[in-house]
C-alpha positions in Angstrom: 0.0 0.0 0.0 1.1 3.6 -0.7 -0.9 6.0 1.3 -0.9 9.8 1.6 -2.4 11.4 4.7 -2.9 15.2 4.1 -3.2 18.0 6.5 -1.1 16.4 9.3 -1.0 18.8 12.2 1.0 16.7 14.7 4.7 17.6 15.2 7.1 15.4 13.2 8.5 13.7 16.3 5.0 12.7 17.3 4.4 11.3 13.8 7.6 9.3 14.0 6.6 7.7 17.4 3.1 6.8 16.1 4.5 5.2 12.9 7.2 3.4 14.9 4.7 1.9 17.3 2.5 0.7 14.4 5.5 -0.8 12.8 6.6 -2.6 16.0 3.3 -3.5 17.6 1.0 -4.0 14.6 -2.7 -3.5 14.9 -5.9 -5.3 15.9 -6.8 -7.3 12.8 -10.4 -6.2 12.7 -12.5 -6.5 9.6 -13.0 -3.0 8.1 -16.3 -1.2 7.9 -16.4 -2.1 4.1 -17.2 -5.6 5.3 -20.5 -4.5 6.6 -22.0 -2.5 3.7 -22.9 1.1 3.3 -26.6 1.0 4.2 -27.1 2.2 7.8 -30.8 1.2 7.7 -30.1 -2.5 6.8 -26.5 -3.5 7.8 -25.2 -6.4 5.7 -24.6 -8.6 8.7 -28.2 -8.4 9.7 -29.2 -9.9 6.3 -26.5 -12.5 6.8 -27.9 -13.5 10.2 -31.4 -13.9 8.8 -30.1 -16.1 6.1 -28.2 -18.3 8.6 -31.4 -18.4 10.7 -33.3 -19.7 7.8 -35.6 -16.6 7.9 -35.6 -16.1 4.2 -38.6 -13.9 4.1 -37.1 -11.4 6.5 -33.8 -11.5 4.6 -35.5 -10.8 1.4 -37.5 -8.0 2.9 -34.3 -6.4 4.3 -32.6 -6.6 0.8 -35.7 -5.1 -0.8 -36.2 -2.3 1.7 -37.8 0.7 0.0 -35.5 3.6 -1.0 -36.6 7.0 -2.1 -34.7 7.2 -5.3 -32.9 5.1 -7.8 -34.0 3.0 -10.8 -35.6 0.5 -8.6 -37.6 2.9 -6.4 -40.9 2.2 -8.2 -40.4 -1.6 -8.0 -39.5 -1.5 -4.4 -42.5 0.6 -3.6 -44.7 -2.0 -5.3 -43.0 -4.7 -3.3 -43.5 -3.0 -0.1 -47.2 -2.6 -0.9 -47.5 -6.3 -1.3 -47.9 -6.5 -5.1 -45.0 -8.7 -6.0 -45.9 -9.3 -9.6 -46.3 -5.5 -10.3 -42.9 -5.1 -8.6 -41.4 -7.6 -11.1 -42.9 -5.7 -14.0 -41.4 -2.5 -12.7 -37.9 -3.6 -12.8 -35.8 -2.1 -15.5 -35.0 -4.8 -18.1 -31.2 -4.4 -17.9 -31.0 -4.2 -14.2 -28.9 -7.1 -12.8 -28.5 -6.0 -9.2 -29.4 -8.4 -6.4 -32.6 -6.5 -5.8 -33.6 -6.8 -9.4 -32.9 -10.5 -9.6 -34.9 -11.1 -6.4 -37.9 -9.1 -7.7 -38.0 -10.9 -11.0 -37.8 -14.3 -9.3 -40.5 -13.5 -6.8 -42.8 -12.2 -9.5 -42.5 -15.6 -11.3 -42.8 -17.7 -8.2 -43.9 -15.7 -5.2 -43.7 -18.5 -2.7 -40.2 -19.9 -3.7 -38.1 -17.8 -1.4 -35.1 -20.0 -1.5 -35.2 -20.2 -5.2 -35.4 -16.4 -5.4 -32.4 -16.0 -3.3 -30.5 -18.5 -5.5 -31.0 -16.0 -8.3 -28.6 -13.8 -6.5 -25.0 -14.6 -7.2 -23.3 -17.0 -4.8 -20.6 -14.4 -4.1 -23.2 -11.8 -3.1 -24.9 -14.2 -0.7 -21.4 -15.0 0.7 -20.9 -11.4 1.4 -24.0 -11.3 3.5 -23.1 -14.3 5.7 -19.4 -13.5 5.8 -20.4 -10.1 7.2 -22.1 -11.8 10.1 -19.1 -14.1 10.7 -16.9 -11.0 10.6 -19.0 -9.2 13.2 -18.7 -12.1 15.6 -14.9 -12.3 15.0 -14.5 -8.6 15.7 -16.4 -8.9 18.9 -14.4 -11.9 19.9 -11.1 -10.0 19.2 -12.2 -7.1 21.3 -13.2 -9.4 24.2 -9.9 -11.4 24.0 -7.7 -8.3 24.0 -9.5 -6.8 27.0 -8.1 -9.8 28.9 -4.5 -9.4 27.8 -2.3 -8.3 25.0 0.0 -11.3 25.5 -0.6 -15.0 25.0 -2.9 -16.8 27.6 -3.5 -20.4 28.5 -6.3 -21.7 26.2 -5.3 -19.5 23.2 -5.0 -21.1 19.8 -1.9 -21.0 17.6 -1.9 -22.6 14.1 0.4 -25.5 13.4 0.5 -24.6 9.7 0.6 -21.2 8.0 -2.9 -19.7 8.0 -4.2 -17.7 5.2 -5.7 -14.6 6.9 -9.1 -15.7 5.9 -10.0 -19.2 4.7 -13.6 -18.4 3.9 -16.4 -20.7 2.9 -17.8 -20.8 -0.6 -21.4 -21.6 -1.6 -21.0 -24.4 -4.1 -23.2 -24.9 -7.1 -24.1 -28.5 -6.3 -25.4 -27.6 -2.9 -27.5 -24.9 -4.5 -29.0 -27.3 -6.9 -29.7 -29.9 -4.3 -31.4 -27.3 -2.1 -33.5 -26.2 -5.1 -34.6 -29.8 -5.7 -35.6 -30.3 -2.0 -37.2 -26.8 -1.3 -40.7 -27.7 -2.6 -40.9 -30.8 -0.3 -39.5 -28.7 2.6 -42.1 -26.0 2.1 -44.9 -28.5 2.3 -43.6 -30.4 5.3 -42.1 -27.6 7.3 -44.3 -24.7 6.2 -41.5 -22.2 5.5 -43.4 -18.9 6.0 -44.8 -19.1 2.4 -42.0 -18.4 3.0 -23.2 -8.3 -8.5 -21.0 -8.2 -5.9 -20.1 -4.4 -6.0 -23.8 -3.6 -5.8 -24.5 -6.1 -2.9 -25.8 -3.6 -0.3 -22.8 -1.4 -0.9 -20.5 -4.1 0.6 -16.7 -3.9 0.3 -14.9 -4.1 -3.1 -11.7 -5.0 -1.2 -9.6 -2.1 -2.5 -8.6 -1.7 1.1 -7.7 -5.4 1.5 -5.1 -7.7 -0.2 -7.7 -10.4 -0.4 -8.0 -11.9 -3.9 -11.5 -11.2 -5.3 -11.1 -13.3 -8.4 -11.6 -16.6 -6.7 -12.4 -19.5 -9.0 -15.4 -21.7 -8.4 -14.2 -24.7 -6.4 -17.2 -27.0 -6.7 -17.4 -29.3 -3.8 -13.7 -29.5 -3.0 -13.6 -29.6 0.8 -11.6 -26.8 2.4 -8.4 -27.8 4.2 -8.8 -27.9 8.0 -5.9 -26.0 9.6 -4.6 -27.8 12.7 -4.2 -25.7 15.8 -2.6 -26.1 19.2 -4.1 -25.0 22.5 -1.5 -23.2 24.6 -0.7 -24.6 28.0 1.0 -22.9 30.9 4.3 -24.6 29.9 3.9 -23.0 26.4 3.3 -19.6 27.9 6.3 -19.9 30.3 8.6 -20.9 27.4 8.2 -17.5 25.9 8.0 -19.1 22.4 4.8 -17.5 21.4 3.7 -13.8 21.1 0.4 -12.1 20.4 1.2 -12.2 16.7 0.9 -16.0 16.8 -2.6 -16.1 18.3 -5.7 -16.9 16.1 -9.3 -16.7 16.7 -11.9 -18.7 14.7 -14.7 -17.5 12.4 -17.7 -19.7 13.6 -18.1 -22.9 11.7 -18.3 -26.7 11.8 -14.6 -27.5 11.0 -12.9 -25.2 13.5 -11.8 -25.6 17.0 -13.0 -23.0 19.6 -10.3 -21.8 22.1 -11.2 -23.0 25.5 -10.7 -19.6 27.0 -13.2 -18.0 24.5 -15.7 -20.8 23.9 -18.2 -19.5 26.4 -18.0 -16.1 24.7 -18.7 -17.5 21.2 -21.5 -19.7 22.6 -23.1 -16.7 24.2 -23.0 -14.6 21.0 -24.3 -17.4 18.8 -27.0 -18.6 21.2 -28.3 -15.0 21.5 -28.7 -15.0 17.7 -30.4 -18.3 17.7 -27.5 -20.1 16.0 -25.5 -23.2 16.9 -21.8 -23.4 17.4 -21.3 -25.7 14.5 -23.1 -23.3 12.0 -24.8 -26.2 10.3 -27.8 -25.1 8.2 -30.9 -27.0 7.1 -29.9 -26.1 3.5 -26.4 -27.2 2.7 -25.6 -24.1 0.6 -25.7 -22.1 3.9 -23.4 -24.4 5.9 -20.3 -22.6 7.2 -17.1 -24.5 7.9 -15.3 -21.5 9.5 -11.7 -20.5 9.5 -9.0 -18.8 11.5 -7.7 -15.2 11.5 -4.8 -13.8 13.4 -5.8 -11.5 16.2 -3.0 -8.9 15.6 -1.7 -8.1 12.2 2.0 -7.4 11.7 3.0 -4.6 9.2 6.0 -5.3 7.0 8.1 -3.2 4.7 6.9 0.0 6.4 8.4 3.4 5.7 7.2 6.9 6.1 8.2 10.6 5.7 6.6 14.0 6.0 6.4 16.4 3.1 5.0 19.9 2.7 2.6 21.2 0.0 0.6 24.4 -0.7 -2.7 23.2 -2.5 -5.1 20.5 -1.5 -5.0 19.3 -5.1 -1.2 19.0 -5.3 0.0 15.5 -6.4 2.0 14.0 -3.6 2.1 10.3 -4.6 3.1 9.0 -8.0 0.8 6.6 -9.8 2.2 3.4 -11.3 2.0 5.0 -14.7 4.0 7.9 -13.5 6.6 5.7 -12.0 7.0 3.9 -15.4 7.2 7.2 -17.2 9.9 8.4 -14.8 7.8 11.3 -13.5 9.2 13.1 -10.5 7.4 15.1 -7.8 9.1 18.2 -6.3 7.8 19.0 -2.8 7.8 22.6 -1.4 9.8 22.4 1.9 8.1 25.6 2.9 4.6 24.5 2.0 1.5 25.6 4.0 0.4 22.1 4.8 2.1 18.9 5.9 1.4 15.3 4.6 2.5 11.9 5.7 3.5 9.5 3.0 3.3 5.9 4.1 4.2 2.6 2.4 3.5 -0.8 3.9 2.8 -4.4 3.1 -0.1 -6.3 4.8 -1.0 -10.0 4.7 -4.0 -11.1 2.7 -7.3 -9.8 3.9 -5.8 -7.4 6.4 -7.4 -3.9 6.1 -5.3 -0.8 5.6 -8.0 1.3 7.1 -7.6 -0.7 10.3 -3.9 0.1 10.3 -4.7 3.8 9.8 -7.2 3.5 12.6 -4.5 2.3 15.0 -2.1 5.0 13.7 -4.5 8.0 13.8 -6.9 6.9 16.6 -9.9 8.2 14.7 -12.9 6.5 13.1 -12.7 5.1 9.6 -16.3 5.7 8.5 -16.8 7.8 5.3 -18.5 10.5 7.4 -15.5 10.9 9.7 -13.1 10.9 6.7 -15.1 13.5 4.8 -14.7 15.9 7.7 -11.0 15.7 7.2 -11.2 17.1 3.7 -12.5 20.6 4.3 -9.4 21.9 6.1 -8.5 24.0 3.0 -11.8 25.9 3.0 -11.3 29.5 4.0 -13.8 29.5 6.9 -13.5 33.3 7.3 -14.4 33.8 3.6 -17.4 31.5 4.0 -18.6 33.5 7.0 -18.1 36.7 5.0 -20.1 35.4 2.1 -22.9 34.3 4.5 -23.0 37.7 6.1 -23.1 39.4 2.6 -25.9 37.1 1.5 -27.8 38.0 4.6 -27.3 41.7 4.1 -28.4 41.4 0.4 -31.5 39.5 1.5 -32.4 42.3 4.1 -31.8 45.0 1.4 -34.0 43.2 -1.1 -36.7 43.0 1.5 -36.5 46.7 2.3 -36.5 47.6 -1.5 -39.7 45.5 -1.9 
């Protein structure tokens, strides 16, 4: 990653200390906010939870929540009024968003909820349920680190290298098998009559090193990573550090750490889920995975530069580097920027590294507030005063 942080106001020595601490201590390996979508009214993890609970009607209703504008606003309004077939007719012909796919499928077969969901791409459905898994993992990481920032008896360490996220895939064969069985299940169990970048605004992974071009893997079982439960002797040996500790994403093929099992059980039971994450429909079974609690930064370097205009180029693009373009910084510039380079493991989030470095929130609203530093606030106040004077003068003239 090559990152430019503009309008740095801290002294250079303070910046150096913060960067050195990040380089030495790493950061909590939280899933970033991108993982949970951009819709505050219906967070992605809530849809994922409803899918895992088998509450397909509520999951669909959440995805199809009415919005005041956009090409699907009329169709979503029809759906919210209960006219599913009219909603399907109102979908623009070329719209291939998850909402459009759901509306068309429901218009054709209103009671086939599982079939409608299967019209949404598998990767999009994965984003929903992975969002819920990620939320549980984030909560577990917070709980674990409130106990200690060093290894504890009962912690897990992997016996083989762990990809930062070994996530589940919804395979096509399970989808087809569920489709064949859904009609019978609806009759016997009375199920309540019952593309990726557009999936509820969920992450596009530009902040993560995770490979988004995964190939379909069919039914190839995911490798189970062996783990070791730390004993007192292991702790006393000093062999392990916090960088070695992993926490599981809930699933049927992972081992829960003894010192965290009760916490996981409490979280999942509260959400009416089981520890093994087995689902009535195989395509929603989750095998789980492991993720390091603390992420180590590598190849990190930093320096402060000065600049005068907010639009000044401070970082070269790849094309500029190839073309041999150089940037000359003004040592007496009005503003200061921090130029960072770092390498992160797969699926670690640069925004979480910046969160640790800056100790500020990473939401888009918080970041937007950082971008108006160049506005001449006095000039804005003068303009507002002039406008008010003009308004009063106009009123007097009338």
